[in-house]
C-alpha positions in Angstrom: -16.7 1.5 -23.6 -18.4 4.7 -24.5 -15.5 6.9 -23.0 -13.0 5.3 -25.5 -14.8 5.0 -28.2 -15.5 9.1 -28.0 -11.6 9.6 -27.6 -10.9 7.4 -30.5 -13.6 9.3 -32.6 -12.3 12.6 -31.4 -8.1 11.5 -32.0 -8.8 10.1 -35.8 -9.8 13.5 -37.2 -7.2 15.3 -35.4 -4.6 13.2 -37.0 -6.2 13.8 -40.3 -6.2 17.4 -39.7 -2.4 17.3 -38.6 -1.2 15.5 -41.6 -3.1 18.0 -43.8 -1.5 21.1 -42.0 1.9 19.5 -42.5 0.8 18.8 -46.1 -0.1 22.1 -46.6 3.3 23.7 -44.9 5.4 21.3 -46.9 4.0 22.3 -50.5 3.6 25.9 -49.6 7.0 26.3 -48.8 9.5 26.5 -51.5 12.4 25.3 -49.3 12.6 23.3 -46.1 15.9 23.2 -44.3 17.7 20.0 -45.0 18.3 19.4 -41.4 14.6 19.3 -40.7 14.0 15.8 -42.1 17.3 14.4 -40.3 16.2 16.1 -37.2 12.5 14.9 -37.0 14.2 11.2 -38.1 16.2 11.3 -35.0 13.4 12.3 -32.8 11.5 9.7 -34.2 13.9 6.9 -34.0 14.7 8.1 -30.2 11.0 8.0 -29.4 10.8 4.6 -31.1 13.6 3.2 -29.1 12.1 4.7 -25.8 8.9 3.1 -26.3 10.2 -0.4 -27.1 12.3 -0.6 -23.8 9.4 0.6 -21.6 7.2 -1.9 -23.3 9.2 -4.9 -22.8 10.0 -3.4 -19.2 6.4 -3.2 -18.5 5.1 -6.5 -20.0 8.0 -8.1 -18.2 6.5 -6.7 -15.0 3.0 -7.0 -15.7 3.1 -10.3 -17.8 0.9 -8.4 -20.6 2.2 -10.5 -23.7 0.7 -7.6 -26.3 2.9 -5.1 -25.0 6.1 -7.3 -26.0 4.8 -7.4 -29.3 4.4 -3.6 -29.6 8.1 -3.6 -28.1 9.2 -5.9 -30.6 7.6 -3.9 -33.3 9.0 -0.3 -32.4 12.5 -1.4 -32.0 12.7 -3.2 -35.6 11.2 0.2 -36.6 13.9 2.2 -35.1 16.4 0.1 -36.0 15.5 -0.3 -39.6 12.5 1.6 -41.2 13.5 4.8 -39.8 17.3 5.0 -40.8 16.2 3.5 -44.3 13.4 6.0 -45.2 15.6 9.1 -43.7 18.7 7.8 -45.7 16.6 8.8 -49.0 17.9 7.4 -52.3 21.3 6.7 -53.1 22.8 4.7 -56.2 21.2 1.8 -58.0 22.4 -1.1 -55.7 22.4 1.6 -52.6 18.6 2.1 -53.8 17.4 -1.3 -53.9 19.2 -2.4 -50.3 17.4 0.5 -49.0 14.1 0.0 -50.3 14.0 -4.0 -49.4 15.3 -3.4 -45.9 12.5 -0.2 -45.8 9.7 -2.8 -47.2 11.0 -6.2 -45.3 11.5 -4.2 -42.0 8.1 -2.4 -42.6 6.3 -5.8 -43.4 7.3 -7.5 -40.1 6.6 -4.4 -38.0 3.0 -4.5 -39.4 3.0 -8.1 -38.5 3.8 -7.9 -35.3 1.6 -4.8 -34.2 -1.2 -7.3 -35.6 -0.1 -9.8 -33.7 -0.1 -7.5 -30.7 -4.0 -7.2 -31.2 -4.4 -10.8 -30.2 -3.9 -11.9 -26.5 -3.0 -15.5 -27.4 0.5 -16.7 -26.0 2.3 -20.0 -26.4 1.5 -22.0 -23.1 5.3 -23.3 -23.3 8.4 -21.6 -24.1 10.8 -22.1 -26.8 13.8 -24.3 -25.8 16.4 -21.8 -27.4 18.6 -20.4 -24.9 17.6 -16.6 -24.7 14.5 -17.3 -26.2 12.5 -19.0 -23.3 10.2 -16.4 -22.5 6.9 -16.8 -24.4 5.8 -13.9 -26.8 9.2 -12.3 -25.8 10.3 -9.0 -27.4 13.9 -10.0 -28.2 12.4 -13.0 -30.0 10.2 -11.0 -32.2 13.1 -8.8 -33.1 15.4 -11.4 -33.9 12.8 -12.9 -36.1 12.2 -9.5 -37.9 15.6 -8.8 -38.4 16.7 -12.1 -39.8 13.8 -11.8 -41.9 15.1 -8.3 -43.3 18.7 -9.5 -43.4 17.5 -12.4 -45.9 15.7 -10.2 -47.7 18.4 -7.7 -48.3 21.1 -10.4 -49.2 18.7 -12.0 -51.7 18.3 -8.4 -53.1 22.1 -8.0 -52.8 22.5 -11.3 -54.9 20.1 -10.1 -57.7 19.9 -6.7 -57.9 18.5 -6.5 -61.4 15.4 -8.6 -60.2 14.9 -7.1 -57.2 14.8 -3.6 -58.5 11.8 -3.5 -60.6 10.0 -5.3 -57.3 11.2 -3.2 -54.4 11.0 0.2 -56.3 7.6 -0.1 -57.8 4.9 1.9 -56.1 2.6 -1.1 -55.8 4.8 -2.8 -53.6 4.8 0.5 -51.3 0.9 0.6 -51.4 1.1 -3.0 -50.5 3.0 -2.1 -47.3 1.1 0.7 -46.8 -1.9 -1.1 -47.0 -1.0 -3.7 -44.6 0.2 -0.7 -42.2 -3.8 0.4 -42.5 -4.9 -3.0 -41.7 -3.0 -3.4 -38.7 -4.3 -0.1 -37.3 -8.0 -0.5 -38.2 -7.7 -4.0 -36.7 -6.4 -2.8 -33.4 -8.7 -0.3 -33.1 -11.6 -2.4 -33.7 -10.2 -5.0 -31.6 -9.5 -2.3 -28.7 -13.0 -0.9 -29.0 -15.0 -4.6 -29.1 -12.9 -6.1 -26.3 -12.4 -2.5 -24.5 -8.6 -2.7 -24.4 -7.2 0.8 -24.4 -3.9 -0.2 -25.4 -4.6 -1.7 -28.6 -7.1 0.9 -29.5 -4.6 3.9 -29.1 -1.9 1.8 -30.5 -4.0 1.6 -33.7 -4.3 5.3 -33.9 -0.7 5.8 -33.7 -0.1 3.2 -36.7 -2.9 5.2 -38.5 -1.0 8.3 -37.9 2.5 7.2 -39.3 0.7 6.0 -42.4 -1.3 8.7 -43.0 1.8 10.8 -44.0 2.4 8.3 -46.8 -1.0 8.6 -48.5 -0.4 12.0 -50.4 2.8 10.5 -51.9 1.1 7.1 -52.6 -1.9 8.5 -54.7 0.8 10.7 -56.6 3.0 7.9 -57.5 5.6 9.7 -55.8 8.3 7.6 -53.2 7.6 8.3 -49.5 11.6 9.3 -48.9 10.9 12.5 -51.4 8.9 14.0 -48.3 10.8 16.4 -46.3 7.9 17.4 -43.6 5.0 15.4 -44.1 6.2 11.7 -43.9 9.0 12.3 -40.9 6.2 14.6 -39.1 3.5 12.1 -39.1 5.8 9.8 -37.9 6.9 11.3 -34.8 3.4 12.3 -34.2 2.4 8.6 -34.3 5.2 7.2 -32.4 4.5 10.0 -29.8 1.0 8.8 -29.6 2.0 5.1 -29.0 4.7 6.2 -26.6 2.1 8.0 -24.6 0.0 4.9 -24.3 2.8 2.8 -23.0 3.5 5.5 -20.4 0.0 5.2 -19.6 0.1 1.5 -19.0 3.3 2.0 -16.9 1.8 4.3 -14.7 -1.4 2.1 -14.2 1.2 -1.2 -13.5 3.2 1.2 -11.1 0.2 2.4 -9.4 -1.1 -1.3 -9.1 2.5 -2.4 -7.7 2.5 0.0 -5.3 -1.1 -1.0 -4.0 0.0 -4.3 -4.1 3.0 -3.5 -1.8 0.5 -1.6 0.6 -1.5 -4.3 0.9 1.4 -6.7 1.4 2.7 -4.5 4.1 -0.8 -4.4 5.7 -1.0 -8.3 5.5 2.4 -8.8 7.0 1.7 -6.6 9.9 -1.9 -8.1 10.4 -0.1 -11.6 10.6 2.5 -10.2 12.8 -0.2 -9.0 15.2 -2.0 -12.2 15.0 1.2 -14.0 15.6 2.0 -11.9 18.6 -1.7 -12.5 19.8 -1.2 -15.9 19.5 1.7 -16.2 21.4 0.5 -13.9 24.2 -2.6 -16.3 24.7 -0.3 -19.3 24.3 1.9 -17.6 27.2 -1.4 -16.7 29.4 -2.8 -20.2 28.7 0.6 -22.2 29.8 0.5 -20.1 33.0 -3.4 -21.1 34.0 -2.9 -24.5 33.0 0.2 -24.5 35.6 -2.1 -23.7 38.4 -5.5 -25.8 36.9 -2.6 -28.9 37.2 -1.8 -27.9 40.8 -5.6 -28.0 41.8 -6.5 -31.1 40.0 -3.8 -32.9 41.5 -4.5 -31.9 45.2 -8.2 -32.8 44.5 -7.4 -36.0 42.9 -5.5 -36.9 46.5 -9.0 -37.8 48.1 -10.3 -37.6 51.8 -7.2 -39.4 53.2 -4.4 -37.2 52.0 -1.8 -35.8 54.0 -2.7 -32.0 53.1 -5.9 -31.1 54.9 -8.1 -29.1 51.6 -11.1 -27.1 51.3 -12.2 -28.7 48.7 -15.1 -26.1 47.8 -12.0 -23.1 47.9 -10.2 -25.3 45.6 -13.2 -25.9 43.2 -14.1 -22.0 43.2 -10.7 -21.7 42.2 -10.4 -24.0 39.4 -13.6 -22.8 38.4 -12.1 -19.1 38.2 -9.1 -20.1 36.4 -10.8 -22.2 33.7 -13.3 -19.0 33.4 -10.4 -16.8 32.8 -8.8 -19.2 30.0 -12.3 -19.0 28.4 -12.1 -15.2 28.4 -8.5 -15.6 26.8 -9.8 -17.8 24.2 -12.7 -15.6 23.3 -10.5 -12.2 23.4 -12.4 -9.8 21.5 -16.0 -10.7 22.0 -17.9 -8.0 23.2 -19.2 -8.0 26.9 -21.1 -5.8 29.3 -19.1 -3.5 31.0 -17.4 -4.8 34.1 -17.8 -3.5 37.8 -15.8 -2.6 40.4 -13.6 -5.5 41.6 -13.2 -6.6 45.0 -9.4 -7.4 45.5 -9.3 -9.5 48.6 -11.2 -12.5 47.4 -9.5 -12.5 44.0 -5.9 -12.2 45.5 -6.7 -15.1 47.7 -8.1 -17.3 44.7 -5.2 -16.4 42.7 -2.4 -17.1 45.2 -4.4 -20.7 46.3 -3.9 -21.3 42.6 -0.1 -20.7 42.8 0.5 -22.6 46.0 -1.1 -25.7 44.8 2.1 -25.5 42.2 4.1 -25.9 45.5 5.0 -22.4 45.6 5.7 -20.6 49.2 3.4 -17.6 49.0 2.5 -15.1 52.1 -0.6 -13.0 51.2 -1.7 -9.7 53.2 -4.2 -7.8 51.7 -6.8 -5.3 53.0 -10.2 -6.2 52.9 -11.6 -2.7 51.4 -10.1 -2.3 48.4 -11.8 -2.2 44.7 -10.3 -1.4 41.5 -11.8 -0.2 38.4 -9.8 -2.2 36.1 -11.4 -5.3 34.3 -11.4 -8.5 36.5 -9.8 -10.4 33.7 -6.8 -8.1 33.7 -6.0 -8.1 37.1 -6.3 -11.9 37.4 -3.9 -12.1 34.3 -1.4 -9.5 35.4 -0.9 -11.3 38.8 -1.0 -14.7 37.4 2.1 -13.5 35.4 4.2 -12.1 38.2 3.4 -15.2 40.5 4.4 -17.2 37.5 7.7 -15.5 37.1 8.6 -15.8 40.6 8.2 -19.4 39.9 9.9 -19.6 36.9 12.7 -17.5 37.6 13.3 -17.8 41.3 12.1 -21.6 42.1 11.8 -22.3 46.0 12.3 -18.7 46.8 9.5 -17.3 49.2 7.0 -14.7 47.8 5.2 -11.9 49.6 2.0 -10.4 48.2 1.0 -7.1 50.0 -1.9 -5.1 48.7 -2.6 -1.6 50.2 -4.3 1.6 48.9 -2.0 4.6 48.2 -4.1 8.0 47.3 -6.1 7.3 44.4 -4.3 3.7 43.5 -4.4 0.3 45.0 -0.9 -1.3 44.7 -0.2 -4.7 44.7 3.4 -5.3 46.0 5.0 -8.9 45.1 8.3 -9.5 46.5 10.4 -12.7 46.3 13.9 -13.5 48.2 15.4 -15.4 44.6 18.4 -14.2 42.9 16.4 -10.9 41.9 17.2 -8.5 38.6 21.0 -6.8 38.1 20.7 -3.3 38.9 19.8 -0.8 36.1 18.0 -3.3 34.1 14.6 -3.1 35.6 13.2 -1.0 32.4 15.3 -3.3 30.1 13.4 -6.7 31.6 9.8 -5.3 30.9 10.8 -5.1 26.9 9.1 -7.6 24.8 11.2 -10.4 24.0 14.2 -9.6 26.4 15.3 -12.5 28.9 17.9 -13.1 31.3 20.1 -15.7 29.4 19.2 -19.1 30.1 15.7 -18.2 31.0 12.9 -20.7 30.0 10.6 -17.7 29.3 9.6 -16.0 26.3 10.1 -12.4 27.5 6.5 -11.3 26.6 4.7 -11.5 29.9 5.8 -8.6 32.1 5.5 -6.7 28.8 1.9 -7.7 28.4 1.1 -6.8 31.7 2.5 -3.6 31.6 0.7 -2.5 28.2 -2.5 -4.0 29.7 -2.2 -1.8 32.6 -1.3 1.1 30.8 -4.3 0.6 28.7 -6.5 0.5 31.9 -4.9 3.4 33.7 -2.9 1.0 35.9 1.0 0.7 35.8 3.6 -2.0 36.5 7.1 -1.7 37.6 10.3 -3.2 38.8 12.1 -1.6 41.7 15.3 -2.2 43.3 15.2 -4.3 46.4 16.9 -2.7 49.6 20.3 -4.4 50.7 18.4 -5.8 53.7 15.6 -7.4 51.8 17.3 -9.1 48.4 15.6 -10.4 45.7 12.8 -9.0 42.9 9.8 -6.6 43.7 7.0 -6.0 41.6 4.8 -3.0 42.0 1.5 -3.4 40.6 -0.6 0.4 40.7 -4.2 -0.2 40.1 -7.2 2.7 39.6 -8.9 2.6 42.9 -12.8 2.6 43.3 -14.2 4.4 46.4 -16.6 1.6 48.8 -19.4 3.8 48.4 -19.6 3.6 44.5 -20.4 0.0 44.9 -19.1 -3.4 44.6 -19.2 -5.9 42.2 -20.6 -9.3 43.2 -17.9 -11.2 44.6 -16.3 -13.5 42.2 -16.3 -17.2 42.3 -19.3 -17.5 44.8 -17.7 -15.4 47.9 -20.3 -13.1 50.0 -19.2 -10.0 51.0 -17.5 -10.4 54.6 -16.5 -13.7 54.2 -12.9 -14.7 53.8 -12.3 -17.4 51.1 -10.6 -20.3 52.4 -7.2 -20.6 51.5 -4.4 -23.4 51.2 -2.6 -23.0 54.3 -3.9 -19.6 55.0 -2.9 -16.2 54.0 -0.1 -15.7 56.0 1.7 -19.2 55.4 3.5 -20.5 52.9 2.2 -24.1 51.0 
């Protein structure tokens, strides 16, 4: 607020000083070239047209009604007031008609500028085609030009009556006084309500009308000025153009910020959808195992299959815990300790066997990995679920062994396999074979998870003597001497969790 008041208080004296300088130049020069007024009028008209176009465009983008009224005022000023003033005096009838057009258009321009100081806008548009937008610049221009045309036609029908009125110095003074009132009101409204557009437009209006003051005080027609009136008119219009340019720049910057925020929001929404689809995918795999375990536990004691209920309950508890971890993804937890793979793989294989899969498991006992427990469980579950989904009825072999500073989990099924050369393509997100029931995100997600924790997932071509699909899961290994995490799901070290059908037998 204080900054705006300070700027306006400096601008008004600068406008007055500019008018005084132009007045001194005009009176101190014996003869000013006749091309100067025409050139200044041409630049003024072009500036007004540019201001009108830019203000209307900015108003349509930002929805700012005062800018539309400023646009209409500048259009009328450029189309009628500037040409009528620059034309000067002609014959008697021409003088009357030009003066009538100048005064009528000047009055309409001042009224439009006064209206721009008000934020009011009609709540509903007009019903006339082409004038539906409330407070549109086109409607203001049409009304002003219509009023001007009516005034000119009235003057043309009775020039002897109109001549004393429109050529009277009092008429020029009245129109100029209305312009002064419009400028001062816009400055006051802009300062009180902190509307820089209104305040600076008011300064431009004062600059335009300040060129008329000396001629009006001397009782001379303003069209007789060759430098002061056209010069101050151009200064005022340039001020208004600068105001509109500033608003257009602010609107453009806001639109750019809004687009960036929208792009960020879309990216965040896309990431959220991806996370949700990944969670749904993992929960679906986990639910399949839980359903199988629950079905077996519901058979009772006298069933056809001999069950180790303690092992099944432990596996069920582990799978439910993994589901809770999936739902609580992102919640901070304490750092995980090395994971012993033998017990974990036995439980994961047991879960999948309850769904009817035939799985053989071979795992070295002294295997531990630094990868998180949930990541290993999620990856192995995904790979086994893919075997069940894409190779139903196939026999699956799971082998875990140490190779250098890594642990390798090899999962092989004797199903149809992956066509040669498409192993890498299958690991891309959303890629799946034709007719596949999956979503094409499981293996991609597994590869991303392993990569984030120092692991790796690959699909390799099966040898001719061993057809099917082979998946290699490499995990970072932890030496035995560096300690073990507590065995998951209540299994003590050295114990071998009971499984459905044993490690080497399929379900």
